[in-house]
C-alpha positions as CSV (number, residue, x, y, z in Angstrom):
1,M,-19.4,22.3,52.5
2,A,-22.5,23.8,50.8
3,A,-25.7,23.9,52.8
4,S,-27.4,21.6,50.4
5,Q,-24.7,19.0,51.1
6,L,-25.0,19.3,54.8
7,F,-28.6,18.0,54.7
8,D,-28.2,15.6,51.8
9,L,-29.6,12.1,52.8
10,T,-29.2,10.5,49.4
11,G,-28.4,6.8,49.7
12,R,-29.6,6.7,53.3
13,T,-32.4,4.4,54.5
14,A,-34.7,5.9,57.1
15,V,-37.1,3.8,59.2
16,I,-40.2,5.7,60.4
17,L,-42.1,3.9,63.2
18,G,-45.6,5.3,63.4
19,A,-45.6,6.4,59.8
20,G,-49.4,6.5,59.7
21,S,-49.6,9.4,62.1
22,T,-49.8,13.0,61.1
23,L,-46.4,14.0,62.5
24,G,-44.8,10.8,61.3
25,R,-46.0,11.4,57.7
26,V,-44.8,15.1,57.7
27,M,-41.4,14.2,59.1
28,A,-41.1,11.3,56.6
29,E,-41.8,13.8,53.8
30,A,-38.9,15.9,54.9
31,L,-36.5,12.9,55.0
32,S,-37.7,11.8,51.5
33,D,-37.4,15.4,50.1
34,H,-33.7,15.3,51.2
35,G,-33.0,12.0,49.4
36,A,-33.6,9.3,52.0
37,D,-35.3,6.0,51.1
38,L,-38.2,5.4,53.5
39,A,-39.1,2.2,55.3
40,L,-42.6,3.2,56.6
41,V,-43.7,1.0,59.5
42,A,-47.3,0.9,60.6
43,R,-49.4,-1.4,62.8
44,D,-52.2,-1.3,60.3
45,P,-50.8,-0.9,56.7
46,A,-54.2,-0.9,55.1
47,K,-55.3,2.0,57.2
48,A,-52.0,3.9,56.8
49,E,-51.5,3.3,53.0
50,P,-54.0,6.0,51.7
51,F,-52.5,8.5,54.1
52,I,-48.9,7.9,52.9
53,R,-49.4,6.7,49.3
54,H,-47.5,9.7,47.9
55,L,-44.4,8.6,49.9
56,L,-44.7,5.0,48.6
57,E,-44.9,6.3,45.0
58,E,-41.6,8.2,45.5
59,R,-39.0,6.2,47.4
60,G,-40.8,4.4,50.1
61,R,-42.1,1.0,51.1
62,L,-44.6,0.0,53.7
63,F,-43.9,-2.6,56.4
64,Q,-46.2,-4.0,59.0
65,A,-45.2,-4.1,62.7
66,D,-46.7,-3.5,66.1
67,V,-44.1,-1.4,67.8
68,T,-44.9,-2.9,71.2
69,S,-44.0,-6.4,69.9
70,K,-40.3,-7.4,69.8
71,A,-41.0,-10.2,67.4
72,D,-42.8,-7.8,65.0
73,L,-39.9,-5.4,65.1
74,L,-37.3,-8.1,64.5
75,R,-39.3,-9.3,61.5
76,A,-39.4,-5.7,60.2
77,V,-35.7,-5.4,60.7
78,D,-35.1,-8.5,58.5
79,E,-37.5,-7.3,55.9
80,I,-36.0,-3.8,55.7
81,K,-32.5,-5.2,55.5
82,A,-33.5,-7.4,52.6
83,W,-35.0,-4.4,50.9
84,R,-32.4,-1.7,51.4
85,G,-29.8,-3.1,53.8
86,T,-29.1,-1.9,57.4
87,P,-31.0,1.4,58.1
88,D,-29.0,4.6,58.8
89,I,-31.8,6.6,60.4
90,V,-34.6,5.4,62.8
91,L,-37.4,7.8,63.7
92,H,-39.8,6.7,66.4
93,V,-43.0,8.7,66.2
94,A,-45.6,6.2,67.4
95,G,-47.6,7.4,70.4
96,A,-50.8,7.2,72.4
97,N,-52.5,9.6,74.9
98,S,-55.5,9.8,77.2
99,A,-57.0,12.5,79.4
100,T,-58.5,10.1,82.0
101,P,-58.5,11.7,85.5
102,F,-55.8,10.2,87.8
103,F,-58.1,8.2,90.1
104,E,-59.9,6.7,87.1
105,I,-56.8,5.4,85.3
106,G,-56.9,1.7,85.1
107,E,-54.1,-0.8,84.7
108,D,-55.1,-1.6,81.1
109,E,-54.9,2.1,80.1
110,W,-51.6,2.6,81.9
111,D,-50.1,-0.5,80.2
112,R,-51.4,0.5,76.8
113,I,-49.9,4.0,76.9
114,M,-46.7,3.0,78.5
115,D,-46.3,0.2,76.0
116,V,-46.8,2.4,72.9
117,N,-44.9,5.4,74.2
118,A,-42.1,4.0,76.3
119,K,-41.6,0.2,76.0
120,S,-41.7,0.5,72.2
121,V,-38.8,2.9,72.2
122,M,-36.7,0.4,74.2
123,L,-37.7,-2.5,71.9
124,A,-37.1,-0.5,68.7
125,C,-33.6,0.6,69.9
126,Q,-32.8,-3.0,70.8
127,A,-34.0,-4.3,67.4
128,F,-32.6,-1.6,65.1
129,G,-29.7,-0.5,67.3
130,Q,-28.2,-4.0,67.3
131,V,-28.1,-4.3,63.5
132,M,-26.8,-0.7,63.2
133,I,-24.0,-1.5,65.6
134,E,-23.1,-4.7,63.8
135,A,-23.0,-2.8,60.5
136,G,-20.4,-0.4,61.9
137,R,-21.6,2.6,59.9
138,G,-23.0,4.7,62.7
139,G,-26.3,6.4,62.2
140,S,-29.0,8.5,63.9
141,I,-31.9,7.4,66.1
142,I,-34.5,10.1,66.8
143,T,-37.2,9.7,69.4
144,V,-40.2,12.0,69.8
145,S,-40.9,13.2,73.3
146,S,-43.3,16.0,74.5
147,V,-43.5,19.3,76.4
148,S,-45.3,17.1,78.9
149,S,-42.0,15.4,79.8
150,A,-40.6,18.2,82.0
151,P,-42.5,19.6,83.9
152,P,-45.5,17.3,83.4
153,L,-48.8,18.7,82.0
154,S,-52.0,18.4,84.0
155,R,-54.7,15.9,83.0
156,V,-52.3,13.5,81.0
157,F,-50.7,11.6,83.9
158,T,-49.7,8.4,82.1
159,Y,-48.7,10.2,78.9
160,S,-46.4,12.6,80.9
161,A,-44.8,9.7,82.8
162,S,-44.2,7.8,79.5
163,K,-42.5,10.9,77.9
164,H,-40.3,11.3,81.0
165,A,-39.2,7.8,80.3
166,V,-38.5,8.6,76.6
167,N,-36.2,11.5,77.7
168,G,-34.3,9.2,80.0
169,M,-33.9,6.4,77.5
170,T,-32.8,8.8,74.8
171,Q,-30.0,10.2,76.9
172,F,-29.0,6.8,78.3
173,L,-28.8,5.3,74.8
174,A,-26.9,8.3,73.5
175,R,-24.1,7.4,76.0
176,E,-24.3,3.7,75.3
177,F,-24.3,4.0,71.5
178,A,-21.8,6.8,71.1
179,P,-18.8,4.5,70.9
180,H,-20.4,3.0,67.8
181,G,-21.0,6.3,66.1
182,I,-24.8,6.2,66.6
183,R,-26.3,9.4,67.7
184,V,-29.6,9.3,69.8
185,N,-31.6,12.5,70.2
186,A,-35.2,13.5,71.0
187,I,-37.4,16.1,69.5
188,I,-39.8,17.7,72.0
189,P,-42.7,19.1,70.0
190,G,-45.0,21.7,71.5
191,F,-48.7,21.7,70.6
192,F,-49.4,20.4,67.2
193,P,-53.1,19.5,67.0
194,A,-53.6,16.0,65.7
195,E,-56.0,13.1,66.2
196,Q,-54.0,11.9,69.2
197,N,-54.5,15.1,71.3
198,R,-57.6,16.6,69.8
199,A,-59.9,15.1,72.4
200,I,-58.1,17.0,75.2
201,L,-58.0,20.4,73.5
202,S,-61.1,22.0,75.0
203,P,-61.5,25.8,74.6
204,E,-60.4,26.2,78.2
205,R,-57.3,24.0,77.5
206,V,-56.5,25.9,74.3
207,E,-56.7,29.3,76.2
208,S,-54.3,28.0,78.9
209,I,-51.9,26.7,76.2
210,M,-51.8,30.0,74.4
211,R,-51.1,31.9,77.7
212,H,-48.1,29.6,78.2
213,T,-46.8,29.8,74.6
214,P,-44.9,33.0,73.9
215,M,-45.5,32.6,70.1
216,N,-49.3,32.5,70.9
217,R,-50.2,29.8,68.4
218,F,-50.2,26.1,67.7
219,G,-47.3,24.6,65.7
220,D,-47.7,23.6,62.1
221,P,-46.4,20.0,61.6
222,K,-44.1,21.2,58.8
223,E,-42.2,23.2,61.5
224,L,-40.8,19.9,62.8
225,Q,-39.2,19.1,59.4
226,G,-36.1,21.1,59.9
227,A,-35.3,19.5,63.2
228,V,-35.7,16.0,62.0
229,V,-33.6,16.5,58.9
230,W,-30.9,18.2,60.9
231,L,-30.7,15.4,63.4
232,A,-30.8,12.8,60.6
233,A,-28.0,14.3,58.6
234,E,-24.6,13.2,59.8
235,A,-22.8,16.2,58.1
236,A,-25.1,18.7,59.9
237,S,-25.2,17.2,63.4
238,S,-22.3,14.8,63.8
239,F,-21.5,16.1,67.3
240,V,-25.0,16.2,68.6
241,T,-26.2,13.3,70.8
242,G,-28.2,13.0,74.0
243,S,-30.0,16.3,73.2
244,L,-33.6,17.1,73.7
245,I,-34.5,19.5,71.0
246,R,-37.5,21.7,71.7
247,V,-39.8,22.8,68.8
248,D,-42.5,24.4,71.0
249,G,-43.0,28.1,70.3
250,G,-41.3,28.9,73.6
251,F,-43.5,26.8,75.8
252,G,-40.6,25.4,77.7
253,A,-39.2,28.8,78.4
254,M,-42.3,30.2,80.0
255,T,-42.9,30.5,83.7
256,I,-45.4,33.3,84.7
């Protein structure tokens, strides 16, 4: 099989949860470039639309849903099915972070971050996984974890805890969904500066990150595109499930 065929997503429908984020937009671009139709899901479509307008002009459509709401997700499932049928690919990119010191973390902040980063993964896999199983065509679910998931980073306690949960759910669901031909994998990005993490990237923090990153630089969001297309493409990664794929410049390989 030619390399171009290995990564051909023509005729596939990909759902991107958190499409209005920097990483979500860039990964969606890669899926579109390889032929996938895009169901772009955002909590605030009016805010997200200017950011992803070029994707809507090509082969995408924008849907509204709060990923922490099961009712919203089930409604989005129905709307997407009416538009393009049962999705083949689900990419969960939605996320939240905070650098609040441990003893100052309140229940509201804990609940907000855990809801966006962890609970929403469970709800999305319930909502979309169910219809994918019923359709009987298999598919690919891709979550987005973090280098903070193992071992945890300092100063982002709740975020690290939530990403540990993402890793666990990814591998648990890989086992549960495998008999149905649905692969579940996680991408573990290194440091890709975006609005979500810019507040914690002080000069001292950046220096520490660079010391721990063998490639001695931040990632460019486009460097995530190969991993997401590979995991989405059945022909390229048909025997890959339950994997935590690092795209981190060597951060996870560094000790001292």
